[in-house]
N, C-alpha and C positions, 0 to 999 in steps of 0.2 A: 444501600447499607451504609456506605461512606458518608452520604448526605445526612442521614439520621445521626451518625456518630458525631459529625461536625456540629450539627445543631445542638446536640446534647452537651458538647463541650462549651459552646457559647453560652447556653443557659446556665450552666454550672458556674462558669467564670463570672458572668454578670451578677448572679445571686451573691456570690462571695464578695465581690467588689462593693456591694451595697452595704456591707457590714462595717460598723465602726471598729476601732482598735479593740475596745473592750469586748464587743460582741464576737470579734474574730478570736480573741483569747479564750472566751468561754466555749466557742465552737471547737477550737483545737482540743480543749480539755475533754469535752464530751466525745469527740471523735476517737479518742484513744480506746474507748470501750465499745464503739460502734462495730457491730459484727454483721456480716452477710455470709450465710452458709458456714458459720463457725470461724470466719476469718476476719481479722482486723489489721489495720496498718500498723506496723511496728512504731512504737512511741518515738524512737530516735529520729524517724523521718519527719515527725511533726513539730519538733522543737524549733521555734523561731520561724516557721514557715509563714509566708505571706499568702494573699489570696491566690496569686498565680501558682505558687508552689503547691498549695493545698489542692487546687483544681487538677494539677498535673498528677499529684499523688493519688487522688481519688480515681481519676480516669484510668491511670496505669494499673492500679491495684484491683479495681472492681469492674472496669469496662465503662464506656460512656453512659449508657442508659441505667445500668444498675447503680452507678455512682450518683445519679440524680435521686434515686430512692434513698440511698444512705444519707446524702446531704440533707434532704428534706426532713427525714426523721431526726437527724442530729440537730438541725436548726430548731425543731420543736422542743427537744430536750434541753437546748441551750436558751430556751425562752425567747427566741427570735421568731415568733409565730407569724408575724406579718410577712417577713421574707419567705418563710416556708410556704405560706398560702399563695403568695405571688408566684413562687417557683412551680407549684402544683398547677396553677391556672395556665401559666405560660407553656408548660410542658404539654398540657392537654390541647392547647391551641396549635402548637407546632408539630407535635409528635403523635397526637391522638392518645387513646387510653393506654395506661401503663402495660407494658409487656413483661413485667418483672416476674409474673407467675411462671414458675419453672415447669418445663415439660417433663413428663414422666421419662424414666430411663429408656423404656421401649420406644417412645416417640423420639427422644433425642438421638437414639442410636442411628436411626435412618438419616436424620439431619447431619450427624457427624460424619457418617460414611460418605454422603454426598459432598461434604466439605473437603474431606481427604482426597477424594477422586478429583475434585476441581483443583486443589492445591498441588497435587503430585502427578497430574496427567502429563505434564511437560517438564522437562529438565533443561537447564541452561548448559549449553556446551561451553568449552573454555573460550570460544570466540564470541560468547554472549548470545549465540543463536539458540532459540528454544526449539526443541524437538520432542515429539511424543516419546514417553518412556518405553512404550511397547515397540517403537521403531528402532530406538537406539540400543535397547538392552539386548546383549548377546549372551546366550547361555554359557555358564562357566562350569568347570569341573569342581564338584564339591565332594570331599571324601571324609567320612567319619574317622575318628581315631581308630587305628587298627593295629592288631598285633603283627609281628613279623611272620613271614610265611612259614609253613611247615618245613622241617628239615629235609623231607624227602622230595620237596618240590624240585622239578628239573625241567629242562627243555628250553627252547628258544624264547626270546622276549621280543615281540614286535612293537607293542605300544607301551610307552612308559607311564601308562595311566595307573594310579594307585589302586589298592584294593577297594572294591565296592564304590569307586568314584562314579558319581552320577551327574548328569547335566542338571543345571540349576533351574529346573522347570517347576511347575506347580506341584507335581507329585513329590519331587525331592524336598521342596520347602515344607510340604505337609509332613514328611517323614522326620523332619528335624526334631519335632516334639513327640515322636512316636515312642513306643515302649522299647526298652533295651532288652538284652538277653535274659535278664532276670524278671522281666515283666513290669519293671518300674518305668513310669513316665517322667522324664526330666522336666524340671521347672526352669532350669537355666541351660541355655545352649550358647556355646561360644563359637563364633566364626572367626578363624584366624588366618592370616596370610600376609605376605609382604606388601609394602606401600604400592598403591596403584593397581592392585590385583583385582579390584572390583567389589570389595566388601561393602562399601557404602552404597554403591549402586544396587547390589543384591538386597541389602537391608531396605532400601526405598522401594524396590520392586515387591518385596514381601508385604510392606505396608500397603502399597497400591493394590496388590492382588487380594489382600484381606478386605479392603474397602469395596472391591469389585465382587466380593462374595465367593472367591475362588479358594480361599485358605481358611482353615480353622473354623469351618462352618459349625455353628451351634456350640462352639467352645470359647470363642473370644468375642466379647461385645464391643470392646474399645481397644484400639492399638495406638500407641503414642511413640513418636520418633524423637529421641533425645540426643542431639549432637553435643557430645561431652565437651569438646574443645570450646565451642561457642558459649555453652552454659557456664563453664568455669571462668570465663572472662566477664561475666555479669557482675556488676558492682552491687554491694549491699546484700541483703538476705532475701530468701524466698522460701516458700514451702513447696512440697510436691503438688499440693492442690493448685498453687500458682502456676507451676510448670504445665500442668494439665490444662488449665484455663487458657494459657497462652496458645495452645494448639486448637482450641475450640473456635467455632465460627463466631461466638459471642460470649459474653461473660455470664450469661444466665444458665450455663450448663449445670445439671444436677450433680455436682461434684461429690457431695456427701453420699448420695445414693449409689453413684458409680463406684466409689471407694469401698462401700459396704459389701460389694460383691467382687472383691479383689481377685478371686480365682478366675474371673472372666476378663481380666485385663492383661494386655501384653505391652511391655515396655521394651523398646529397642534402644539400647545404649550404644551409640555409634562412636567408636574411638575410645573405649574404656581404658586403654593404656595411657591416656592423658591424665587420668585421675591420680593425684599425688597420694603417697602413702599417708594414712591417718597419723597426725601428730599427737603429742600428749594432750593437747587441748581438745582433740576430737576422739578421745578414748571411748567416750560414751556415744554409740552410734545413734543416728536419728531414727526414732521409732514412730513418730507421730506425723501423718501426712499433712497436718495443718500447722506443724511447728515451723516457724520462720528460722532458717539457718543458712549457712553458706552453701553454695551450689555443690561444692565438693562433698560436704557432709550429707546432703540429701541424696546425691547420686551414689555415694558410698553406702548409704543405708539400703538403697535399692539393690546394689550389687551384692551385698553381704546377706540379703534377705532379712535384715533387722527391720526393714520397712516393707510392709505388705509381703510377708513370707509366702503367701499362696499365689501371688501373681506370677505370670510367665515372664521370663527375661530372655531377650536375644541380644547377645553382647558381641560386638566386633572389636578386634584388636589386631595389632601387627604381630607377625609371627614371633618376634623376639620377646614379646611381653607376657604370654600366658603364664610362664613360671612365676612372674612377679604378682600376678593376680590370683594364683591358685589359693593362697591363704585366705582370700576374701570371698571366694565363691563357695557355694554350697552345692555339692554333688553335681558339678557341671557335666554336660555332654558336649564334647568338643568335636568340631569338624573343621577341615582345612579347605580354604578356597584355593584351588590349584591353577586357576586362570584358564587360558584358552588352549584347547587342543589344536592340532594342525588344521583340522576341519573348521574349527571355530574361527581361527585366524582368517581363513578365506572368506567365511561369512561376514566377518567384520569389515574386511576390505570392500566387499560388495555393498554393504550398508553405508559405508563412509562415502564412497565415490558415487554410488547410485547409478551412474552411467556404466553399463556392463563392459564396454570396450576399454574404458579407462581403468576400471577396477581390475580386469584381467591383466592388463599390461603392468599396472603397479604391483599386483600380487606376484607375478612372475619375476618382476624386476627385483623385489625384495627377497623372494625365495632363493634366488641365485646366491645371495649373500647368506650362507648357512648360519653364521653366528648371529647376524642381525635378525634373521627370521626366528631363531630360537628365543631371542629377547622379547619377541612380540607375544609371548605367553602372558605377559603382564598387560592388561587392557590399556592402561594409561600410556605405557611405552608404545603400544600398538597405535594409539591415537597420534602420538608425537611423530612416529615414523610415517604414518599416512599423511599427516599435515606437511611434513618435509618433502615427501615424495611428490605430492601434488604440486607443491611450489617448484620443485626442481624439474619435474617433467614439463611444466609450463615454460620453464626457462631453458629447457633442453640440456639440463645438467644430469649428473648421476650421483650415486651414493658412494663413490670410491673413497671419500674422505672418512667414512664411518669406520669405527674400530670395533672391538669386541665387547664393549662395556656399556652399561646404562649411562655412565657419566658422559661418554662421547656422544651418545644419542641426544642427551639433553643439551649439551654444548652446541651440537649441530643445529638443533631446533632454535636455540636462542640466536645464534649468529644468522640463521636463515630469516628469522623474523625481523631482526634489526637491519638486515640488508635492504629491507623495503624502505627505510628512511633515506632521504636525499643525501648524496655524498657530502654536500656542504655542511650538513648537520652532524657529521661524524664526531668531531670533538665534543660538541654539546651533549650528544646522546651518550658518549662514553662517560662523561662526567655524571650524567643522570644515573647511569647504570651503577656506578660506584655508590651513589647515595641509596639507590634501591637495594643494593646488596647490604649496606649498613642497616637499613630498615629491617631487612629479613633477618640479619644476625641478631639485632636487638630483640626481635620477636621470638626467635628460636631459643635464645638463652633465657629470655623472660617468660617463655611458654605462652606467648601471645600470637594469635592468628588474625585478630581484627585490629585495625588501626583507625584512629580518629583523624579528622581533617587537620587538626593541629599537628599531628605527627608528620603528615606530608608537608605542611607548611614549614615546619622546623627544618626539614631537609630540602626544602625548595623543590618538592616533587609534584605539587598540586598543578594539574594541567600539563604535566610533562609528557613526552612521548612514551617513556617507559611505563608511566601510570596507565596510559591507554592500552598498552600492549600486554601488561602482565598483572594488573590489579583489577579486580571486580569491585564495583560500587554497590553498596547495599543500603537501602533506606528503611529506617524504622520509624513508624508514625509516632508523634508525640502530641502533646496537648496543643501547643501553639505552632510548632514547626517540626519537620522531620529530622531525625538524628541520622547522620550519614557516617557509615563506616566503610573501610576498604579491606579487602583480603586478597591474597595471591590467587591466581586462577586455579591453583591446586596446591595442597599442602607440600607436596614433594618439590614444587618449584621454589617455595619459600626456603626449604632446606638446601636446595641446590645453590640458590643465590647467597645464602648464609655461608656456605662453604667457599664460594667464589670470592666472598669479601676478604678472606684471609690472604688471597693472592693478589687482589687488586689494590689493597691498602697497605701501605707501609706502617708498621706498628708505631713508628716514631713520628709519623705525619701529624700535623695539627688537627685535632678533632677526631682522630682515629680512636675507636673503642679500646678501652683498657683491657689488659690481660692477654692479648694476642691469641695465638693458637692454643696456648696452655689453658685458657679459660674453657675451651671446647673439650680438650682431651682429658683434662684432669678434674672434670666434674664428679660429684659423688655418684654412688651406685644407683641412687634413685633416679638420676637424670640420664644414666647411661643408655637405657632403652630409648628414651625420648630423643637422644642425640645420635642414635645409631646411623640413620640414613645420612644426616649431615656429615658425620665422620667418614662414611663410605664415599660420599661425593668428594670430600676433601682429598682422600687418597687418590681417587681417580684423576683429579685435576693436577696432581703432582707429577704425573708422568712427563717425561721430556717432551713428548709429542703434544700433549695437552697444554703444557706451559708455553710451547712455541705458538700454539693456536691462540692462547690468551694474549700473548704479546702482539700477535699480528692483528687480531680483531679488535682488541680493546685498548691498544695503544699504551701499554705500560710494560715496565721491566719487572719481572717476577723475581723476588729475592729467593736465593737458595736456602736462606735461613729457615724458612717455613718447612722445607723438605727435611732438613737436618733435625729440626725440632720434632717432627713426626717420627722420624727414624729412631731418635733417641727415646721417644715415648714407647715405641713398640719393644725396644730392647729392655727398657726399664720394667715394662709390664712382664716380660718373661722372667726377669730376675726376681720380681716380687711375688710370682705365683708360687704356692706351696709345692714342694717336690712330690711327684707322684709316687705312690707306693711301689715297691719292686714288683716285677711281674711274678705272678704266681704266689704272692704273699697273702692272698685272701684267706679268710677263715676256712678251716677244714670242712665245716658243715655246708659251705656254699657249693654244693655239687650240682651236677647236671639235673635239670628238672625242678630245682627248688626255686622259690620266689626270690626275686631280686629285691634288695633293700630300697625303700623309697628315699628319694633325695629331697632335702628340705628346700634347697635353693634351685628351683628349676631354671632360673635365669642364668645361673653360672654355667649350667651344663652346655648351653649353646654359645657361650661367649667366645670360645676359641674359633668356632665356625664363623661367627660374625667378623672376627679379626681376619680370617682367611678371605672372606668376601672383600674386606677393605684392601688387602694385598692384591687380590685378583683385579680390582678396579684399576690399579696402576698399569698393568700389562708391561711392567718393566722388570725384566728378569734379574738384573743386577741388584736393584733395590730390594726385591723380594728375598733374594738370597742373603743379602746383608741383614735384613730385618729378622729372618728366621734363625740367624746365628744366635740371637738372644732368646730363642725358644727351642732349646735342644730336643724337647719331646713335646709333640702335639698329641693331646688326648681329646678325643671326641666321644661323648657318651650319649647314648639314647637318641641318636639322630636317625630319623626316617628319611634317608637321602632322596632328594628329588634329582632330576636330571641336571638342574642347574647347580645344586649342591656338589654333585660329583664332578661337574666341570670345574668348579672353583677349587675343590680339593686336589683334583688332578693337576691343575696348573701349578698350584703351590708345591706339590710333590715334585713336579718336573724341575722346579727351580730350587729345591731345597739344597742346603750346603752339605758338605761331607760330614758324616757323623749324626745326621738327623734321625730321630726316632718318631714313629707314628703308632699310636695305639687307638684302636676302635673298640669301644666297649658297648655291648648291647645295641648295636646299630643295625638298621635294616638295609641289607645290601641286595635285595631282590624284590621283585614285585609279584603280586598274586597272579599276574598274567602267566608266569612260568608254570604254576600249578594247573591252570586252565589248559595250557598248551599240552601238558603231559597227558591229560585225560583225552584231549582231542587226538593226539598221536596214537593212543591206545585203541581208540575207536577205529581210526584209519587202518591200523595194523590188523585189527580184527576183521575188518571188511575186505582186506586184501590178502588174507591168509595168515598174517602175523609172523611170517618167517623172517629170519635175519636177512634174507635176500630181498625183502620188500623194498620198494622205492622209498618208502618213508624213512627207513632206517639208514638209507644211503645218503639222505639229505645232509649237507654239511651243517653242523650245529651253528646257530647264530650266537652273537656275542651276548654276554650277560651285562646287567647294569654296571658292573664293576669294571667293564672293559676299558673305559677312559683312564681309570686309575692305574690299571695294569700297564697300559701303554705308556703312561707317564713314568712308571718305575723303570721302563726299558730305555728311557731317553739317555743318551750318552752323558748328559750333564747332570743327571739326577744323583744326588748324594745320599739317598735314603739308606741308612745303615741297619735299622732295626724296624721290623713290622710285627705288631702284635694284634691278633684278632681274638676278642674274648666275647663269648656268647653272641656271635653274629650270625649263626645258623647259615653256614656256607652251602649253597646249593651246588649241584654238580656242574651247572653252567659257570658259576663263579669259580669253582675249582679248576675248570679247564683254562679260563683266562689267567688265573693266578699261576697255574703251572707254566704257562708260556712266559709269564713275567719272570719266574724264577730262573728260567734258562738264560735270560738276557740282561737282567738287572745288573748294572755295572758295579754297584756298591753294597747291595743287600747282603749282610753277613749274618744276621740273626733273624729267625722267624719263630713266632709263638702262635700256636693254634690251640686255644684253650676253650673247651666246652662249646664247640661250634656246630654240633649236630652233624658231623661228617658222615657220609654214607661210605660203603665199601668202594663204590665207583669213584667217589670224590677223592678218597684217600689214595686210591691207585693212581689216578691221574696226577695228583700232587707229588707222589713219590717219583713218577717218571720225570717231572720237572726238576726235582731235587737231585736226581741221579744224572742229569745232563752234564756232559763234560765241562761246559762253560759256566755252570751254576757256581756262585761264589758263597753260598750259605755255609757258615762254619758252625753255627749253634742252632739247634732245632729243639723246640719245646712242644710237646703234644700232651694234652691232658683231656681225656674223654673216656670215662669208665665204660661206656657202651661199646667201645671198640675192643675186641679181644683177638679173635683169629685174623681179623682184618689187618692187624699190625704187622703181618708178614710182609706187606709191601714196604713198610718203613724199614724193617729189619733187613730186607733184601737189598736196599739201596746202600747199606753200610760198606759192602765190598765193591760198589760201583762208584760211589762219590769220592772225588779226589780232594775235596775241601772240608767235608763234615768232620769236625773234631769233638763236638759236644752234643750229646743227645740226652734230653730230659723226658722221661716217660712217667714222671710222678703223677699219681692220680689215675693212671690207667690200670686195667686189670689184665695180668699176664698169666694165662694158664700154663701148666707145666710144659706142655708141648711147645708153646711159644718161647719159653725160657730156654729149652733145649736147643731150639733153632737159633735163638739169639746167641747163645754161647758158641755154637758151631761157627757162626759168621764172625764173631769177635776174634776168634783164633786164626782167621784167614790172614795171610800176609798182606793182602790188598786192603784190609780194613785199617783205616787211618784214625779211628776214633781214639780220643785221649781221655774223655770224661763221660761216664754214663751215670745218670742220676735216677735212682728208683725209689726215692723217698716216698713213704706212705704207701708203697705197693705191697700188697699181701703176697708173700712167697712161701711155698711149701719147703720142707726141709731138704727134699731132693733138689729143688731149684737153687736153694742157697748153696748146697754142696757143689753144684755145677758152676755157679758163679765164683766160688772160692777157687776152684780149679783154674778158671780163666785168669783170676788175679795172680795165681802162682805162675801160670804160663806166660803172662804178659804183665810183668811188674810195672811197666810204664803206664798202664791203663788204670785210671782212678774210677772205681765203682762205689757209689755212695748208697748205703742202705743201713739202717740202724742195726740189723742183725748180723751184718757182715763184719763191720769193724767199728765199734762204738766210739773210738777215739778219732776217727776220721770225720772232718767237717767239710761241708761243701766249700768251694772257693769263695773268696770275698765277692759280695755282690750277686751271688748265685743262689737265689731262694725260689723254691717252687712248690712249697707245701700248700695244698689247698684244703 
């Protein structure tokens, strides 16, 4: 195949070089209208082109052999028939009869599948070694978007696996385009997850399995893999038909017939979060698959379904980006790539090491480091850890230097790799590393992942040690010579090196990139998602321990100015955020069971969590505490907490300063496993007699997913002052852990429980915690209309609590018997309550009379209700009408 292509290029170039200047001019003019399968070379590419340029354009656009057909026909139309005849004769001699006749779609389908199997059977590892995709691929957990668990869910949680999470096998991949609950079959599926979690690998495995006949049988005739980042860096214009032909084994693919049945096409857009938002010039989306346009416009047309609306789309994106893409997607079905379970990690170690004895030793070695083992849920981090462990085991070292963060793992990997260089080359390699970091920084800020040889020559990196270690070389065939590009062994490494550049280079040094750390942190919202991982790495490198490592390994003194600039940015960010609405100030109609309003900016919802991840990476308590002083209230909305999310939040809560407030709105705090465990426990109780004395009921309850956060609240240095949980559906297991936290939290003075689906058992155990002598909660707000008689537990704690002075039951339903009980408790000498708010509570005349009697008996007690005293207003800042 390569020999035929080379021969075709030679014939084409020889024919064009035979033309005079006048003939070449006529040929260029006629070539503007020459079409093959409805496509022609854009006119701008032909202006002033010489014979070599034209040969390259023809070959690149149509493919070597089809380019000969186009050239011969154009020569005849330009009245250069002798050259056309000679080209035809020479082609017949060297290549045989023309093969330009297109195969039928059904015939080409088999040829294309075989091509995909050949192209994707092996993948290159980061060390440039090729391995079979079936050997290296380890199944991941993939979970569809799911609602929070039912309020009544309770019981222990053993596995932190999400609801309906399934292994990424052929069955799961087939289900991605299955019918939803309403019987509709999605045409767009979004796979989201953090960097390195395995989205690209999963997408390539889907493509490979389709070609092998295991996926979408009888539904998809052609599947195409579109790496968005690479395609966005292409110069010039192209059409969707061009992108399809680039993936075909030859340029004679029946593209027009393939596109005519778009409902049988699957496009895999890998890294769609790289697509820029459409600008004013791109207001009109690309709708014609043969229209030559910028790559961003073509891919954007596919994404928005303006282009081939009936085709299937599989989109991969980082977890922080789906909100930004939502406005461009049509009815997407979202799924989250959750990474490795503990069992999957072990399988990966065995695949990596191959030798069973070494694999078992390495696995046990890493598992002993609980935090490091937890980080291995990300496949790429798992690969880094395995690589470092293999090297250190060979050298008889250990992993004691590792910390609790992804940043520390990456830094350890880089220092381990660089340690293989001779000691005498140390200063030279350190200088190369600075230049490599500068290259990475230029690429990240300029949204470039591929670099030309001239980029490496400019920074004197070509042939360097760091080029060999951290850059992959890629060759693209051209007409006369191959085009060579370089890219980092993984995108996350480019982002790590970009972050490292801010610490290795003094902003005032000659040749240092302009803008300093401010250029990274103060980019517009469009780039915020793109720069998220780089920013996270930057925070991680600013810890005192990491800065010492950088100075020791890379031979430079790190300026404290970068750290102060980052701290100032966090504090400015807190001052610039809009003030959150007062608790309980939602509209009256937003009651339990109603639909929650849709948010327009999905990206902003998770922005506070991303900032907490950045702070977590530092693992420096004093820095985190100082940073959070600029963020007096942390608000997290609609977060389906993973185990890592909760670890991050818990760390930041443990470090929060005095007066800190935390509000969780519509967040998922429990897993579906709790509900499954409940049904299992019921079956066990039934089989054992079901009595309260059964062994099952004596089993000590296990911790809920919220346990790490509750432990953080009990830390002596935790300054959390106010906690509000709104529409978080607190299970009984969560209530047990929260109750324990209420007994010991050193600074928690205000608690808001608003529409959380509390059960009677949950409210009872929370009341026990609030009544504990060491509980410091002074203000309690409870709003849940479904609770009536169950409120007796809250009322009962009023004569037990030594600190509770304000109780807000607005939005609750109080039957007459409960009001009678409440009034009796309020008149007890041991009741220290000073303010009772019953705003919007419906009360009978008898209940009102009883409350008036209490006000008369205890004039120091402020009871607010419109029917009691219309001139009384709630205290300033105290609003709880729902």
